[in-house]
C-alpha positions in Angstrom: 0.0 0.0 0.0 1.3 3.4 -0.9 1.8 5.7 2.0 -0.2 8.9 2.0 1.5 12.1 1.2 2.6 14.0 4.3 0.5 16.9 5.6 2.4 19.9 6.9 0.6 22.0 9.5 1.8 25.6 9.6 1.5 26.8 13.2 2.3 29.8 15.3 0.8 32.8 17.0 -1.4 35.1 15.0 0.6 37.9 13.4 3.8 35.9 13.6 4.6 35.3 10.0 2.5 32.2 9.2 1.1 33.9 6.1 4.6 34.7 4.8 5.5 31.0 5.5 2.4 30.0 3.5 3.5 32.1 0.5 6.9 30.4 0.4 5.9 26.8 0.5 4.3 26.7 -3.0 7.5 28.1 -4.4 9.2 25.0 -2.9 6.7 22.6 -4.4 4.4 22.3 -1.4 0.8 23.3 -2.3 -1.8 24.8 0.0 -4.9 23.5 -1.7 -8.4 24.7 -1.2 -10.3 28.1 -1.3 -7.9 30.5 0.3 -8.7 33.8 2.1 -7.7 36.8 0.0 -5.4 39.6 1.2 -6.5 42.7 2.9 -4.9 45.7 4.6 -3.5 43.5 7.3 -2.1 40.8 5.0 -1.7 42.4 1.5 -0.3 39.2 -0.1 -3.1 37.0 1.3 -3.6 34.8 4.4 -3.0 31.4 2.8 -5.7 30.0 5.0 -8.6 27.9 3.8 -12.0 29.5 4.2 -13.5 26.3 5.3 -10.9 25.2 7.9 -10.5 28.7 9.4 -14.3 29.0 9.7 -14.6 25.6 11.3 -11.9 26.2 13.9 -13.0 29.8 14.7 -16.6 28.6 15.3 -15.4 25.7 17.5 -13.4 28.0 19.7 -16.5 30.2 20.0 -18.7 27.2 20.8 -16.2 26.2 23.5 -16.3 29.7 24.9 -12.6 30.1 24.0 -12.6 32.6 21.2 -8.9 33.1 20.8 -8.5 36.9 20.9 -11.0 37.4 23.7 -10.3 37.2 27.4 -11.5 33.6 27.5 -8.9 32.7 24.9 -6.4 32.7 27.7 -8.2 29.8 29.4 -7.4 26.2 28.7 -9.8 24.3 26.6 -12.6 22.7 28.6 -12.1 19.3 30.1 -13.1 16.7 27.6 -13.4 19.2 24.8 -12.5 16.5 22.2 -15.8 14.8 23.0 -17.9 18.0 22.8 -20.6 18.2 20.2 -18.7 21.0 18.5 -15.5 19.1 18.3 -17.3 16.0 17.0 -19.0 18.0 14.2 -15.7 19.7 13.2 -13.9 16.3 13.4 -16.4 14.8 10.9 -16.0 17.6 8.5 -12.2 17.7 8.7 -12.1 13.9 8.3 -13.9 14.2 5.0 -11.7 17.1 3.9 -8.5 15.3 4.7 -9.6 12.1 2.9 -10.5 14.1 -0.2 -7.5 16.3 -0.3 -4.9 13.6 0.6 -6.3 11.4 -2.3 -5.4 14.3 -4.7 -1.8 14.9 -3.5 1.3 13.2 -4.9 3.7 14.9 -2.5 3.7 16.9 0.7 1.0 19.5 1.1 0.1 22.0 3.8 -2.7 23.6 5.7 -2.2 26.9 7.5 -4.2 28.3 10.4 -2.8 29.7 13.7 -5.9 28.3 15.5 -4.5 24.8 14.9 -1.9 25.7 17.5 -4.6 25.4 20.1 -6.5 22.5 18.6 -3.6 20.3 17.6 -4.8 17.2 19.5 -7.9 17.1 17.2 -5.7 17.1 14.1 -3.3 14.5 15.5 -6.2 12.2 16.5 -7.7 12.5 13.0 -4.5 12.1 11.0 -3.5 9.1 13.2 -6.7 7.4 12.5 -6.3 8.1 8.7 -2.7 7.0 8.6 -1.7 10.5 7.4 1.9 11.5 8.2 2.1 14.9 9.9 5.0 17.4 10.0 4.8 20.7 11.9 6.4 24.0 10.9 6.2 26.6 13.7 6.7 30.3 12.8 8.0 32.4 15.7 8.1 36.2 15.9 9.4 38.5 18.6 6.7 38.9 21.2 6.9 42.7 21.3 6.3 42.8 17.5 3.3 40.4 17.8 1.9 42.6 20.7 2.1 45.7 18.6 0.5 44.1 15.6 -2.4 42.6 17.6 -3.1 45.9 19.3 -3.3 47.7 16.0 -5.6 45.1 14.5 -7.7 43.7 17.4 -7.8 46.4 20.1 -11.2 47.7 19.0 -12.7 44.5 17.7 -11.7 42.3 20.6 -10.5 44.6 23.4 -6.9 43.4 22.9 -4.5 44.6 25.6 -0.7 44.3 26.0 -1.1 41.8 28.8 -3.5 39.6 26.9 -1.4 39.7 23.7 1.7 38.6 25.7 -0.3 35.8 27.4 -1.7 34.6 24.0 1.8 34.5 22.5 2.8 32.3 25.4 -0.3 30.1 25.2 0.0 29.3 21.5 3.7 28.4 21.5 3.5 26.4 24.7 0.6 24.3 23.4 2.4 23.4 20.2 5.5 22.3 22.2 3.4 20.2 24.5 0.8 18.7 22.1 3.1 18.3 19.1 6.1 16.8 20.8 5.7 13.5 19.0 5.8 15.1 15.5 8.7 16.1 13.3 9.1 19.9 14.0 10.8 22.8 12.3 11.0 26.2 13.9 11.5 29.2 11.7 11.9 32.8 12.9 10.2 35.7 11.2 13.1 38.1 11.6 15.4 35.7 9.7 13.4 36.2 6.5 14.5 39.8 6.4 18.2 39.2 7.1 20.2 38.5 3.9 22.7 36.5 5.9 20.0 34.1 7.3 17.1 34.1 4.9 18.6 31.7 2.4 19.8 29.4 5.1 16.4 29.3 6.7 14.7 28.7 3.4 17.0 25.8 2.6 16.1 24.2 5.9 12.4 24.7 5.2 12.9 23.0 1.8 14.8 20.1 3.2 12.2 19.6 6.0 9.1 20.0 3.8 10.3 18.2 0.6 12.8 15.5 1.7 11.4 13.4 -1.1 13.1 15.8 -3.6 16.6 15.4 -2.1 17.2 19.2 -2.2 16.9 21.5 -5.1 18.7 24.1 -7.0 19.8 27.5 -6.0 17.6 29.1 -8.6 14.5 27.7 -6.7 15.7 29.3 -3.5 16.4 32.6 -5.2 13.0 32.7 -6.8 11.3 31.9 -3.5 13.2 34.7 -1.7 11.8 37.3 -4.1 8.4 36.7 -2.5 9.6 38.2 0.8 8.7 41.9 0.7 10.4 44.0 3.5 7.8 46.7 3.1 5.2 44.4 4.6 7.1 44.0 7.8 5.4 46.2 10.4 5.4 46.6 14.2 9.1 47.1 14.6 8.6 50.4 16.3 4.9 51.1 15.6 4.0 51.4 19.2 5.7 51.9 22.6 7.4 48.8 23.9 5.7 47.0 26.8 7.5 48.1 30.0 8.8 44.5 30.5 7.9 41.2 29.0 6.9 38.5 31.5 9.9 36.3 32.5 8.3 33.2 31.1 7.7 34.9 27.7 11.3 36.1 27.6 12.5 32.6 28.4 10.4 30.8 25.9 11.2 33.4 23.2 14.9 32.7 23.8 14.3 28.9 23.6 12.4 29.2 20.3 15.0 31.5 18.8 17.7 28.9 19.6 15.5 26.2 18.0 15.2 28.3 14.8 19.0 28.2 14.4 19.3 24.4 14.0 17.2 21.3 13.8 16.0 20.4 17.3 16.9 17.0 18.7 14.3 14.8 20.3 16.1 15.2 23.6 16.1 19.0 23.4 12.3 19.1 22.6 11.6 16.6 25.4 13.5 18.6 28.0 11.8 21.8 26.8 8.4 20.2 27.0 9.2 18.9 30.5 10.0 22.4 31.6 6.6 23.6 30.3 4.6 20.8 32.0 4.6 21.8 35.7 2.5 24.9 34.9 -0.3 22.6 33.7 -0.3 20.8 37.0 0.0 23.9 39.2 -2.6 26.0 37.5 -6.0 25.4 36.1 -4.5 24.3 32.8 -4.7 20.6 33.5 -5.1 17.8 36.1 -2.4 15.8 37.8 -3.3 12.9 35.5 -2.6 15.0 32.4 0.7 16.0 33.9 1.7 12.4 34.6 0.7 11.5 31.0 2.8 14.2 29.5 5.8 13.2 31.7 5.5 9.6 30.5 5.5 10.8 26.9 8.7 12.7 27.4 10.3 9.7 29.0 9.4 7.5 26.1 10.8 10.0 23.6 14.1 10.3 25.5 14.3 6.5 25.7 13.6 6.3 21.9 16.4 8.8 21.2 19.1 6.8 23.1 
């Protein structure tokens, strides 16, 4: 039986460069199929998100009373959310979508939606049942830049605040590192795309990760893809006053993610990072002791596998 073409999930915090990432993958031979959301004043080149997937995930978060930019978006998903009526409806629709799209693909393909960062267990459950290989590409952007961008876009519509934006940045990346620990992962950093010394190297890593079946590619392909990066679309470098001080946990995780973007992370590194993120789930309302123990066992298994 022929193995299904791998699905690449593009993850990260909103306003963190996931759309730029989505624009680069087709130039490397990785399509983002489906009806995509057009560009606007916030993303002139387009969002590279499927209308249907984004609408499904947005509505599910609303149904679960966890609309991501609102104050409730900071709360953990409700206990047993995967068995909720909303999740079951979304799961059935996504299952049909994945079966249909995967049957059309002859190589790696991608779906981009930052909301998947919070709903990753649903995707991993579905793709596991379908035997669909999954790879994760995580786009990271400096938290201060994300805060500025979110305030400019969502302050009126969602009452976005500096503190909420910082906490949302933390929540999105933390969830990916906890829930996606068993998947192949590549971390890319938004700032690297605008640095001539690092953009080509990061793009080459992205190509090697997303299209290993092609055994690399020519320099002409990389050069053509790099022309899609437009520095004039990079905002929020100094568009608003800097927050007085980022929370310590945000500074720490940002430093860890920046380091991960410089080289391919080992299983041991990811497992230890995940382990450092776990105690918060036990100490706060983000999870039970049982969930903490489950996550700890997953980390132990990964470390044993890597030895």
